Biopython code that builds the backbone (N, CA, C, O; Angstrom):
import numpy as np
from Bio.PDB.StructureBuilder import StructureBuilder

atoms = [
    (1, "MET", "N", (-31.466, 13.905, -13.349)),
    (1, "MET", "CA", (-30.111, 13.730, -13.795)),
    (1, "MET", "C", (-29.317, 13.050, -12.672)),
    (1, "MET", "O", (-29.277, 13.545, -11.546)),
    (2, "ASN", "N", (-28.690, 11.920, -12.987)),
    (2, "ASN", "CA", (-27.927, 11.149, -12.019)),
    (2, "ASN", "C", (-26.441, 11.319, -12.307)),
    (2, "ASN", "O", (-25.930, 10.801, -13.301)),
    (3, "LYS", "N", (-25.762, 12.033, -11.451)),
    (3, "LYS", "CA", (-24.333, 12.283, -11.623)),
    (3, "LYS", "C", (-23.558, 11.569, -10.527)),
    (3, "LYS", "O", (-23.922, 11.647, -9.354)),
    (4, "THR", "N", (-22.495, 10.875, -10.905)),
    (4, "THR", "CA", (-21.637, 10.229, -9.925)),
    (4, "THR", "C", (-20.590, 11.232, -9.463)),
    (4, "THR", "O", (-19.898, 11.844, -10.277)),
    (5, "LEU", "N", (-20.484, 11.392, -8.157)),
    (5, "LEU", "CA", (-19.533, 12.334, -7.584)),
    (5, "LEU", "C", (-18.186, 11.648, -7.396)),
    (5, "LEU", "O", (-18.105, 10.611, -6.738)),
    (6, "ASN", "N", (-17.133, 12.216, -7.964)),
    (6, "ASN", "CA", (-15.785, 11.687, -7.790)),
    (6, "ASN", "C", (-15.140, 12.417, -6.620)),
    (6, "ASN", "O", (-14.872, 13.615, -6.705)),
    (7, "ARG", "N", (-14.890, 11.699, -5.529)),
    (7, "ARG", "CA", (-14.327, 12.314, -4.328)),
    (7, "ARG", "C", (-12.813, 12.205, -4.260)),
    (7, "ARG", "O", (-12.210, 12.667, -3.292)),
    (8, "ARG", "N", (-12.202, 11.622, -5.233)),
    (8, "ARG", "CA", (-10.748, 11.456, -5.223)),
    (8, "ARG", "C", (-10.059, 12.786, -5.532)),
    (8, "ARG", "O", (-10.521, 13.571, -6.361)),
    (9, "ARG", "N", (-8.942, 13.012, -4.842)),
    (9, "ARG", "CA", (-8.158, 14.225, -5.084)),
    (9, "ARG", "C", (-7.307, 14.110, -6.335)),
    (9, "ARG", "O", (-7.009, 15.114, -6.983)),
    (10, "PHE", "N", (-6.905, 12.866, -6.684)),
    (10, "PHE", "CA", (-6.004, 12.647, -7.811)),
    (10, "PHE", "C", (-6.571, 11.579, -8.733)),
    (10, "PHE", "O", (-7.272, 10.668, -8.292)),
    (11, "LYS", "N", (-6.263, 11.702, -10.005)),
    (11, "LYS", "CA", (-6.689, 10.708, -10.987)),
    (11, "LYS", "C", (-5.915, 9.409, -10.770)),
    (11, "LYS", "O", (-4.708, 9.433, -10.527)),
    (12, "ARG", "N", (-6.604, 8.293, -10.858)),
    (12, "ARG", "CA", (-5.988, 6.975, -10.662)),
    (12, "ARG", "C", (-5.541, 6.388, -11.990)),
    (12, "ARG", "O", (-6.208, 6.541, -13.013)),
    (13, "TYR", "N", (-4.389, 5.708, -11.953)),
    (13, "TYR", "CA", (-3.887, 4.977, -13.109)),
    (13, "TYR", "C", (-4.037, 3.498, -12.808)),
    (13, "TYR", "O", (-3.449, 2.993, -11.852)),
    (14, "LYS", "N", (-4.822, 2.802, -13.619)),
    (14, "LYS", "CA", (-5.033, 1.365, -13.440)),
    (14, "LYS", "C", (-4.053, 0.613, -14.330)),
    (14, "LYS", "O", (-3.991, 0.848, -15.536)),
    (15, "PHE", "N", (-3.290, -0.292, -13.728)),
    (15, "PHE", "CA", (-2.321, -1.089, -14.475)),
    (15, "PHE", "C", (-3.034, -2.169, -15.286)),
    (15, "PHE", "O", (-4.057, -2.699, -14.854)),
    (16, "ASP", "N", (-2.490, -2.495, -16.466)),
    (16, "ASP", "CA", (-3.059, -3.567, -17.289)),
    (16, "ASP", "C", (-3.027, -4.897, -16.546)),
    (16, "ASP", "O", (-3.988, -5.665, -16.584)),
    (17, "LYS", "N", (-1.913, -5.158, -15.873)),
    (17, "LYS", "CA", (-1.760, -6.345, -15.022)),
    (17, "LYS", "C", (-1.258, -5.860, -13.670)),
    (17, "LYS", "O", (-0.481, -4.907, -13.615)),
    (18, "PRO", "N", (-1.681, -6.493, -12.573)),
    (18, "PRO", "CA", (-1.150, -6.082, -11.268)),
    (18, "PRO", "C", (0.377, -6.155, -11.246)),
    (18, "PRO", "O", (0.974, -7.080, -11.798)),
    (19, "VAL", "N", (0.994, -5.173, -10.603)),
    (19, "VAL", "CA", (2.449, -5.061, -10.537)),
    (19, "VAL", "C", (2.937, -5.677, -9.225)),
    (19, "VAL", "O", (2.577, -5.215, -8.142)),
    (20, "LYS", "N", (3.758, -6.722, -9.334)),
    (20, "LYS", "CA", (4.291, -7.369, -8.136)),
    (20, "LYS", "C", (5.281, -6.434, -7.449)),
    (20, "LYS", "O", (6.195, -5.904, -8.081)),
    (21, "SER", "N", (5.084, -6.242, -6.153)),
    (21, "SER", "CA", (5.919, -5.362, -5.344)),
    (21, "SER", "C", (6.084, -6.001, -3.975)),
    (21, "SER", "O", (5.651, -7.132, -3.755)),
    (22, "SER", "N", (6.703, -5.283, -3.064)),
    (22, "SER", "CA", (6.827, -5.797, -1.698)),
    (22, "SER", "C", (6.481, -4.703, -0.700)),
    (22, "SER", "O", (6.622, -3.512, -0.977)),
    (23, "LEU", "N", (6.028, -5.138, 0.466)),
    (23, "LEU", "CA", (5.609, -4.232, 1.531)),
    (23, "LEU", "C", (6.352, -4.618, 2.804)),
    (23, "LEU", "O", (6.448, -5.795, 3.152)),
    (24, "GLU", "N", (6.874, -3.611, 3.489)),
    (24, "GLU", "CA", (7.665, -3.849, 4.699)),
    (24, "GLU", "C", (7.231, -2.881, 5.790)),
    (24, "GLU", "O", (7.155, -1.676, 5.548)),
    (25, "LEU", "N", (6.947, -3.382, 6.979)),
    (25, "LEU", "CA", (6.609, -2.538, 8.119)),
    (25, "LEU", "C", (7.881, -1.883, 8.637)),
    (25, "LEU", "O", (8.865, -2.569, 8.910)),
    (26, "VAL", "N", (7.868, -0.551, 8.774)),
    (26, "VAL", "CA", (9.075, 0.155, 9.210)),
    (26, "VAL", "C", (8.900, 0.891, 10.533)),
    (26, "VAL", "O", (9.884, 1.394, 11.076)),
    (27, "THR", "N", (7.703, 0.973, 11.063)),
    (27, "THR", "CA", (7.468, 1.670, 12.321)),
    (27, "THR", "C", (7.866, 0.764, 13.473)),
    (27, "THR", "O", (7.162, -0.197, 13.786)),
    (28, "ILE", "N", (8.985, 1.065, 14.099)),
    (28, "ILE", "CA", (9.521, 0.229, 15.173)),
    (28, "ILE", "C", (8.553, 0.144, 16.348)),
    (28, "ILE", "O", (8.389, -0.933, 16.921)),
    (29, "SER", "N", (7.917, 1.230, 16.719)),
    (29, "SER", "CA", (7.033, 1.238, 17.884)),
    (29, "SER", "C", (5.814, 0.343, 17.691)),
    (29, "SER", "O", (5.204, -0.084, 18.671)),
    (30, "TYR", "N", (5.452, 0.053, 16.453)),
    (30, "TYR", "CA", (4.283, -0.789, 16.191)),
    (30, "TYR", "C", (4.670, -2.263, 16.135)),
    (30, "TYR", "O", (3.813, -3.123, 16.336)),
    (31, "GLN", "N", (5.916, -2.574, 15.873)),
    (31, "GLN", "CA", (6.363, -3.961, 15.773)),
    (31, "GLN", "C", (6.440, -4.569, 17.166)),
    (31, "GLN", "O", (6.782, -3.889, 18.133)),
    (32, "ASN", "N", (6.120, -5.853, 17.260)),
    (32, "ASN", "CA", (6.305, -6.547, 18.527)),
    (32, "ASN", "C", (7.072, -7.826, 18.279)),
    (32, "ASN", "O", (7.313, -8.204, 17.132)),
    (33, "GLU", "N", (7.457, -8.497, 19.358)),
    (33, "GLU", "CA", (8.317, -9.674, 19.213)),
    (33, "GLU", "C", (7.640, -10.828, 18.485)),
    (33, "GLU", "O", (8.334, -11.702, 17.967)),
    (34, "ASN", "N", (6.319, -10.863, 18.428)),
    (34, "ASN", "CA", (5.606, -11.943, 17.745)),
    (34, "ASN", "C", (5.388, -11.659, 16.264)),
    (34, "ASN", "O", (4.956, -12.537, 15.517)),
    (35, "GLN", "N", (5.682, -10.458, 15.847)),
    (35, "GLN", "CA", (5.415, -10.060, 14.470)),
    (35, "GLN", "C", (6.641, -10.287, 13.596)),
    (35, "GLN", "O", (7.755, -9.904, 13.950)),
    (36, "ASN", "N", (6.418, -10.906, 12.466)),
    (36, "ASN", "CA", (7.498, -11.157, 11.522)),
    (36, "ASN", "C", (7.735, -9.885, 10.710)),
    (36, "ASN", "O", (6.800, -9.358, 10.107)),
    (37, "ILE", "N", (8.971, -9.385, 10.687)),
    (37, "ILE", "CA", (9.272, -8.091, 10.077)),
    (37, "ILE", "C", (9.676, -8.213, 8.608)),
    (37, "ILE", "O", (9.890, -7.195, 7.952)),
    (38, "GLU", "N", (9.782, -9.408, 8.087)),
    (38, "GLU", "CA", (10.220, -9.575, 6.702)),
    (38, "GLU", "C", (9.250, -8.906, 5.725)),
    (38, "GLU", "O", (8.103, -8.618, 6.068)),
    (39, "THR", "N", (9.723, -8.668, 4.521)),
    (39, "THR", "CA", (8.874, -8.061, 3.501)),
    (39, "THR", "C", (7.895, -9.099, 2.958)),
    (39, "THR", "O", (8.191, -10.292, 2.898)),
    (40, "LYS", "N", (6.736, -8.613, 2.569)),
    (40, "LYS", "CA", (5.682, -9.475, 2.043)),
    (40, "LYS", "C", (5.358, -9.051, 0.615)),
    (40, "LYS", "O", (5.418, -7.866, 0.284)),
    (41, "ASP", "N", (5.016, -10.019, -0.226)),
    (41, "ASP", "CA", (4.633, -9.724, -1.607)),
    (41, "ASP", "C", (3.239, -9.114, -1.656)),
    (41, "ASP", "O", (2.320, -9.560, -0.971)),
    (42, "ILE", "N", (3.107, -8.082, -2.484)),
    (42, "ILE", "CA", (1.811, -7.470, -2.762)),
    (42, "ILE", "C", (1.707, -7.283, -4.271)),
    (42, "ILE", "O", (2.703, -7.370, -4.990)),
    (43, "TYR", "N", (0.486, -7.025, -4.741)),
    (43, "TYR", "CA", (0.243, -6.786, -6.165)),
    (43, "TYR", "C", (-0.531, -5.480, -6.296)),
    (43, "TYR", "O", (-1.686, -5.386, -5.881)),
    (44, "ILE", "N", (0.117, -4.476, -6.875)),
    (44, "ILE", "CA", (-0.491, -3.154, -7.010)),
    (44, "ILE", "C", (-1.431, -3.157, -8.210)),
    (44, "ILE", "O", (-1.044, -3.509, -9.324)),
    (45, "VAL", "N", (-2.676, -2.754, -7.955)),
    (45, "VAL", "CA", (-3.730, -2.757, -8.971)),
    (45, "VAL", "C", (-3.853, -1.391, -9.635)),
    (45, "VAL", "O", (-3.965, -1.297, -10.858)),
    (46, "ASP", "N", (-3.833, -0.330, -8.827)),
    (46, "ASP", "CA", (-3.877, 1.021, -9.379)),
    (46, "ASP", "C", (-3.134, 1.972, -8.453)),
    (46, "ASP", "O", (-2.793, 1.638, -7.318)),
    (47, "MET", "N", (-2.892, 3.186, -8.985)),
    (47, "MET", "CA", (-2.028, 4.126, -8.275)),
    (47, "MET", "C", (-2.392, 5.553, -8.661)),
    (47, "MET", "O", (-2.829, 5.811, -9.782)),
    (48, "SER", "N", (-2.210, 6.477, -7.719)),
    (48, "SER", "CA", (-2.397, 7.898, -8.002)),
    (48, "SER", "C", (-1.300, 8.670, -7.277)),
    (48, "SER", "O", (-0.416, 8.070, -6.665)),
    (49, "ALA", "N", (-1.355, 9.982, -7.343)),
    (49, "ALA", "CA", (-0.369, 10.802, -6.643)),
    (49, "ALA", "C", (-0.564, 10.745, -5.131)),
    (49, "ALA", "O", (0.337, 11.118, -4.379)),
    (50, "GLY", "N", (-1.726, 10.285, -4.679)),
    (50, "GLY", "CA", (-2.005, 10.244, -3.249)),
    (50, "GLY", "C", (-1.892, 8.884, -2.603)),
    (50, "GLY", "O", (-1.810, 8.784, -1.379)),
    (51, "GLY", "N", (-1.885, 7.829, -3.411)),
    (51, "GLY", "CA", (-1.826, 6.494, -2.823)),
    (51, "GLY", "C", (-1.942, 5.415, -3.874)),
    (51, "GLY", "O", (-1.840, 5.671, -5.073)),
    (52, "LEU", "N", (-2.158, 4.198, -3.394)),
    (52, "LEU", "CA", (-2.299, 3.068, -4.308)),
    (52, "LEU", "C", (-3.258, 2.043, -3.724)),
    (52, "LEU", "O", (-3.598, 2.085, -2.542)),
    (53, "ARG", "N", (-3.679, 1.135, -4.568)),
    (53, "ARG", "CA", (-4.528, 0.018, -4.161)),
    (53, "ARG", "C", (-3.768, -1.251, -4.463)),
    (53, "ARG", "O", (-3.208, -1.400, -5.549)),
    (54, "PHE", "N", (-3.743, -2.179, -3.500)),
    (54, "PHE", "CA", (-3.049, -3.439, -3.731)),
    (54, "PHE", "C", (-3.846, -4.598, -3.171)),
    (54, "PHE", "O", (-4.721, -4.422, -2.323)),
    (55, "VAL", "N", (-3.529, -5.792, -3.660)),
    (55, "VAL", "CA", (-4.114, -7.022, -3.138)),
    (55, "VAL", "C", (-2.982, -7.895, -2.608)),
    (55, "VAL", "O", (-1.840, -7.812, -3.059)),
    (56, "SER", "N", (-3.337, -8.733, -1.634)),
    (56, "SER", "CA", (-2.346, -9.611, -1.025)),
    (56, "SER", "C", (-3.042, -10.777, -0.343)),
    (56, "SER", "O", (-4.214, -10.693, 0.027)),
    (57, "LYS", "N", (-2.297, -11.867, -0.184)),
    (57, "LYS", "CA", (-2.780, -12.999, 0.603)),
    (57, "LYS", "C", (-2.558, -12.755, 2.093)),
    (57, "LYS", "O", (-3.146, -13.437, 2.932)),
    (58, "VAL", "N", (-1.715, -11.789, 2.417)),
    (58, "VAL", "CA", (-1.385, -11.477, 3.807)),
    (58, "VAL", "C", (-2.437, -10.529, 4.364)),
    (58, "VAL", "O", (-2.840, -9.575, 3.699)),
    (59, "GLU", "N", (-2.878, -10.796, 5.585)),
    (59, "GLU", "CA", (-3.834, -9.903, 6.233)),
    (59, "GLU", "C", (-3.071, -8.892, 7.085)),
    (59, "GLU", "O", (-2.539, -9.228, 8.142)),
    (60, "PHE", "N", (-3.027, -7.652, 6.609)),
    (60, "PHE", "CA", (-2.384, -6.559, 7.331)),
    (60, "PHE", "C", (-3.441, -5.818, 8.142)),
    (60, "PHE", "O", (-4.616, -5.800, 7.775)),
    (61, "ALA", "N", (-3.017, -5.208, 9.246)),
    (61, "ALA", "CA", (-3.933, -4.428, 10.072)),
    (61, "ALA", "C", (-4.077, -3.018, 9.505)),
    (61, "ALA", "O", (-3.132, -2.463, 8.944)),
    (62, "VAL", "N", (-5.266, -2.450, 9.657)),
    (62, "VAL", "CA", (-5.472, -1.035, 9.362)),
    (62, "VAL", "C", (-5.173, -0.311, 10.667)),
    (62, "VAL", "O", (-5.968, -0.354, 11.606)),
    (63, "ASN", "N", (-4.030, 0.351, 10.719)),
    (63, "ASN", "CA", (-3.585, 1.018, 11.930)),
    (63, "ASN", "C", (-2.854, 2.286, 11.507)),
    (63, "ASN", "O", (-1.844, 2.222, 10.807)),
    (64, "PHE", "N", (-3.362, 3.425, 11.929)),
    (64, "PHE", "CA", (-2.806, 4.694, 11.479)),
    (64, "PHE", "C", (-1.456, 5.025, 12.111)),
    (64, "PHE", "O", (-0.844, 6.036, 11.765)),
    (65, "LEU", "N", (-0.981, 4.178, 13.040)),
    (65, "LEU", "CA", (0.351, 4.365, 13.614)),
    (65, "LEU", "C", (1.415, 3.610, 12.833)),
    (65, "LEU", "O", (2.602, 3.920, 12.939)),
    (66, "ALA", "N", (1.004, 2.637, 12.061)),
    (66, "ALA", "CA", (1.945, 1.776, 11.336)),
    (66, "ALA", "C", (2.332, 2.410, 10.007)),
    (66, "ALA", "O", (1.472, 2.735, 9.189)),
    (67, "ILE", "N", (3.634, 2.583, 9.799)),
    (67, "ILE", "CA", (4.161, 3.107, 8.537)),
    (67, "ILE", "C", (4.806, 1.950, 7.788)),
    (67, "ILE", "O", (5.592, 1.186, 8.350)),
    (68, "TYR", "N", (4.460, 1.835, 6.510)),
    (68, "TYR", "CA", (4.992, 0.774, 5.658)),
    (68, "TYR", "C", (5.831, 1.378, 4.545)),
    (68, "TYR", "O", (5.661, 2.536, 4.165)),
    (69, "LYS", "N", (6.744, 0.555, 4.033)),
    (69, "LYS", "CA", (7.567, 0.932, 2.886)),
    (69, "LYS", "C", (7.217, -0.014, 1.738)),
    (69, "LYS", "O", (7.260, -1.233, 1.898)),
    (70, "VAL", "N", (6.870, 0.555, 0.580)),
    (70, "VAL", "CA", (6.580, -0.228, -0.623)),
    (70, "VAL", "C", (7.784, -0.136, -1.547)),
    (70, "VAL", "O", (8.264, 0.957, -1.849)),
    (71, "HIS", "N", (8.266, -1.286, -1.991)),
    (71, "HIS", "CA", (9.345, -1.357, -2.985)),
    (71, "HIS", "C", (8.687, -1.711, -4.312)),
    (71, "HIS", "O", (8.063, -2.764, -4.438)),
    (72, "LEU", "N", (8.825, -0.841, -5.290)),
    (72, "LEU", "CA", (8.127, -0.973, -6.565)),
    (72, "LEU", "C", (9.122, -0.780, -7.701)),
    (72, "LEU", "O", (10.003, 0.076, -7.621)),
    (73, "LYS", "N", (8.985, -1.564, -8.746)),
    (73, "LYS", "CA", (9.832, -1.389, -9.930)),
    (73, "LYS", "C", (8.922, -1.091, -11.121)),
    (73, "LYS", "O", (8.085, -1.909, -11.502)),
    (74, "LEU", "N", (9.103, 0.101, -11.702)),
    (74, "LEU", "CA", (8.331, 0.535, -12.869)),
    (74, "LEU", "C", (9.290, 1.039, -13.935)),
    (74, "LEU", "O", (10.151, 1.874, -13.659)),
    (75, "HIS", "N", (9.143, 0.537, -15.138)),
    (75, "HIS", "CA", (9.977, 0.975, -16.263)),
    (75, "HIS", "C", (11.468, 0.916, -15.912)),
    (75, "HIS", "O", (12.221, 1.852, -16.182)),
    (76, "ASN", "N", (11.875, -0.198, -15.307)),
    (76, "ASN", "CA", (13.269, -0.441, -14.915)),
    (76, "ASN", "C", (13.807, 0.556, -13.893)),
    (76, "ASN", "O", (15.017, 0.771, -13.812)),
    (77, "ARG", "N", (12.918, 1.161, -13.117)),
    (77, "ARG", "CA", (13.322, 2.085, -12.057)),
    (77, "ARG", "C", (12.800, 1.572, -10.725)),
    (77, "ARG", "O", (11.641, 1.176, -10.603)),
    (78, "GLU", "N", (13.679, 1.588, -9.730)),
    (78, "GLU", "CA", (13.289, 1.212, -8.372)),
    (78, "GLU", "C", (12.658, 2.431, -7.695)),
    (78, "GLU", "O", (13.239, 3.516, -7.687)),
    (79, "ILE", "N", (11.479, 2.243, -7.136)),
    (79, "ILE", "CA", (10.771, 3.315, -6.446)),
    (79, "ILE", "C", (10.461, 2.836, -5.035)),
    (79, "ILE", "O", (9.994, 1.714, -4.844)),
    (80, "VAL", "N", (10.721, 3.686, -4.050)),
    (80, "VAL", "CA", (10.391, 3.376, -2.661)),
    (80, "VAL", "C", (9.376, 4.409, -2.189)),
    (80, "VAL", "O", (9.606, 5.614, -2.295)),
    (81, "LEU", "N", (8.248, 3.925, -1.667)),
    (81, "LEU", "CA", (7.162, 4.792, -1.222)),
    (81, "LEU", "C", (6.811, 4.459, 0.224)),
    (81, "LEU", "O", (6.827, 3.292, 0.617)),
    (82, "PHE", "N", (6.497, 5.471, 1.007)),
    (82, "PHE", "CA", (6.101, 5.276, 2.396)),
    (82, "PHE", "C", (4.640, 5.641, 2.562)),
    (82, "PHE", "O", (4.137, 6.533, 1.879)),
    (83, "GLY", "N", (3.957, 4.953, 3.467)),
    (83, "GLY", "CA", (2.569, 5.285, 3.698)),
    (83, "GLY", "C", (1.911, 4.405, 4.731)),
    (83, "GLY", "O", (2.563, 3.637, 5.439)),
    (84, "LYS", "N", (0.583, 4.538, 4.798)),
    (84, "LYS", "CA", (-0.232, 3.828, 5.778)),
    (84, "LYS", "C", (-1.351, 3.080, 5.072)),
    (84, "LYS", "O", (-1.876, 3.535, 4.056)),
    (85, "ILE", "N", (-1.704, 1.939, 5.618)),
    (85, "ILE", "CA", (-2.869, 1.201, 5.125)),
    (85, "ILE", "C", (-4.096, 1.853, 5.745)),
    (85, "ILE", "O", (-4.222, 1.911, 6.968)),
    (86, "VAL", "N", (-4.996, 2.340, 4.909)),
    (86, "VAL", "CA", (-6.168, 3.068, 5.397)),
    (86, "VAL", "C", (-7.474, 2.325, 5.159)),
    (86, "VAL", "O", (-8.520, 2.731, 5.665)),
    (87, "ARG", "N", (-7.423, 1.241, 4.395)),
    (87, "ARG", "CA", (-8.644, 0.489, 4.099)),
    (87, "ARG", "C", (-8.285, -0.957, 3.829)),
    (87, "ARG", "O", (-7.254, -1.256, 3.226)),
    (88, "LYS", "N", (-9.163, -1.865, 4.290)),
    (88, "LYS", "CA", (-8.983, -3.298, 4.033)),
    (88, "LYS", "C", (-10.349, -3.899, 3.732)),
    (88, "LYS", "O", (-11.336, -3.600, 4.404)),
    (89, "GLN", "N", (-10.392, -4.752, 2.709)),
    (89, "GLN", "CA", (-11.628, -5.450, 2.347)),
    (89, "GLN", "C", (-11.276, -6.877, 1.953)),
    (89, "GLN", "O", (-10.367, -7.101, 1.153)),
    (90, "LYS", "N", (-11.993, -7.835, 2.513)),
    (90, "LYS", "CA", (-11.764, -9.231, 2.144)),
    (90, "LYS", "C", (-12.413, -9.474, 0.788)),
    (90, "LYS", "O", (-13.586, -9.159, 0.590)),
    (91, "LEU", "N", (-11.648, -10.036, -0.147)),
    (91, "LEU", "CA", (-12.170, -10.308, -1.490)),
    (91, "LEU", "C", (-12.758, -11.705, -1.553)),
    (91, "LEU", "O", (-13.977, -11.873, -1.605)),
    (92, "VAL", "N", (-11.909, -12.686, -1.547)),
    (92, "VAL", "CA", (-12.302, -14.092, -1.528)),
    (92, "VAL", "C", (-11.408, -14.765, -0.494)),
    (92, "VAL", "O", (-10.536, -14.125, 0.093)),
    (93, "LYS", "N", (-11.622, -16.017, -0.283)),
    (93, "LYS", "CA", (-10.848, -16.734, 0.731)),
    (93, "LYS", "C", (-9.345, -16.483, 0.546)),
    (93, "LYS", "O", (-8.784, -16.754, -0.516)),
    (94, "HIS", "N", (-8.717, -15.969, 1.583)),
    (94, "HIS", "CA", (-7.271, -15.726, 1.642)),
    (94, "HIS", "C", (-6.779, -14.574, 0.759)),
    (94, "HIS", "O", (-5.572, -14.475, 0.535)),
    (95, "PHE", "N", (-7.635, -13.716, 0.258)),
    (95, "PHE", "CA", (-7.197, -12.545, -0.508)),
    (95, "PHE", "C", (-7.853, -11.291, 0.055)),
    (95, "PHE", "O", (-9.038, -11.286, 0.387)),
    (96, "PHE", "N", (-7.052, -10.218, 0.158)),
    (96, "PHE", "CA", (-7.531, -8.957, 0.704)),
    (96, "PHE", "C", (-7.174, -7.814, -0.243)),
    (96, "PHE", "O", (-6.148, -7.847, -0.921)),
    (97, "ASP", "N", (-8.038, -6.808, -0.274)),
    (97, "ASP", "CA", (-7.863, -5.601, -1.077)),
    (97, "ASP", "C", (-7.578, -4.457, -0.103)),
    (97, "ASP", "O", (-8.293, -4.298, 0.887)),
    (98, "TYR", "N", (-6.546, -3.663, -0.371)),
    (98, "TYR", "CA", (-6.126, -2.609, 0.549)),
    (98, "TYR", "C", (-6.035, -1.251, -0.136)),
    (98, "TYR", "O", (-5.724, -1.150, -1.323)),
    (99, "GLY", "N", (-6.317, -0.215, 0.642)),
    (99, "GLY", "CA", (-6.045, 1.152, 0.250)),
    (99, "GLY", "C", (-4.825, 1.631, 1.018)),
    (99, "GLY", "O", (-4.736, 1.428, 2.229)),
    (100, "PHE", "N", (-3.888, 2.261, 0.331)),
    (100, "PHE", "CA", (-2.612, 2.688, 0.911)),
    (100, "PHE", "C", (-2.419, 4.167, 0.602)),
    (100, "PHE", "O", (-2.349, 4.548, -0.567)),
    (101, "ARG", "N", (-2.332, 5.005, 1.634)),
    (101, "ARG", "CA", (-2.143, 6.450, 1.445)),
    (101, "ARG", "C", (-0.678, 6.806, 1.658)),
    (101, "ARG", "O", (-0.079, 6.435, 2.668)),
    (102, "PHE", "N", (-0.109, 7.526, 0.702)),
    (102, "PHE", "CA", (1.290, 7.930, 0.808)),
    (102, "PHE", "C", (1.481, 8.919, 1.955)),
    (102, "PHE", "O", (0.636, 9.779, 2.205)),
    (103, "GLU", "N", (2.608, 8.776, 2.643)),
    (103, "GLU", "CA", (3.032, 9.691, 3.705)),
    (103, "GLU", "C", (4.418, 10.177, 3.308)),
    (103, "GLU", "O", (5.381, 9.412, 3.362)),
    (104, "PHE", "N", (4.525, 11.410, 2.920)),
    (104, "PHE", "CA", (5.780, 11.925, 2.379)),
    (104, "PHE", "C", (6.746, 12.438, 3.444)),
    (104, "PHE", "O", (7.873, 12.804, 3.112)),
    (105, "ASN", "N", (6.344, 12.477, 4.696)),
    (105, "ASN", "CA", (7.203, 12.999, 5.760)),
    (105, "ASN", "C", (8.105, 11.949, 6.382)),
    (105, "ASN", "O", (8.900, 12.280, 7.261)),
    (106, "TYR", "N", (8.010, 10.688, 5.957)),
    (106, "TYR", "CA", (8.735, 9.619, 6.628)),
    (106, "TYR", "C", (9.968, 9.134, 5.881)),
    (106, "TYR", "O", (10.791, 8.436, 6.475)),
    (107, "GLY", "N", (10.130, 9.462, 4.642)),
    (107, "GLY", "CA", (11.207, 8.925, 3.827)),
    (107, "GLY", "C", (12.597, 9.136, 4.385)),
    (107, "GLY", "O", (13.428, 8.231, 4.305)),
    (108, "GLU", "N", (12.878, 10.289, 4.942)),
    (108, "GLU", "CA", (14.212, 10.586, 5.461)),
    (108, "GLU", "C", (14.537, 9.770, 6.710)),
    (108, "GLU", "O", (15.706, 9.495, 6.978)),
    (109, "HIS", "N", (13.525, 9.383, 7.474)),
    (109, "HIS", "CA", (13.744, 8.676, 8.735)),
    (109, "HIS", "C", (14.009, 7.190, 8.556)),
    (109, "HIS", "O", (14.623, 6.570, 9.424)),
    (110, "PHE", "N", (13.558, 6.601, 7.443)),
    (110, "PHE", "CA", (13.598, 5.153, 7.285)),
    (110, "PHE", "C", (14.400, 4.695, 6.082)),
    (110, "PHE", "O", (14.057, 3.669, 5.494)),
    (111, "LYS", "N", (15.422, 5.381, 5.694)),
    (111, "LYS", "CA", (16.218, 4.980, 4.521)),
    (111, "LYS", "C", (17.068, 3.782, 4.810)),
    (111, "LYS", "O", (17.796, 3.316, 3.934)),
]
sb = StructureBuilder()
sb.init_structure("model")
sb.init_model(0)
sb.init_chain("A")
sb.init_seg("    ")
for serial, (resi, resn, name, xyz) in enumerate(atoms, 1):
    if name == "N":
        sb.init_residue(resn, " ", resi, " ")
    sb.init_atom(name, np.array(xyz, "f"), 0.0, 1.0, " ", f" {name:<3s}", serial, name[0])
structure = sb.get_structure()
């Protein structure tokens, strides 16, 4: 009997079409003078209570010190989420797939 083990803590919701959103680095200590702080476009592919998966043309670093803010609009509601990029995979030339874990302790500090 071959059973696939699901290691996810939360059920994932896959969007019919990727949802255009934006990602912004908010951790001041991680930013340097050569880094552009503007928001970058991302496309959210799926989402759960613990995090989300997105694709982008921008190559972001996987760094557990860097906190990002995601601006998302769903059902005419603006949602702001904080978290860390925990996984990066190159898909095809100039496209990357990312895993993003929510961090709920940062919202009050970066409003």
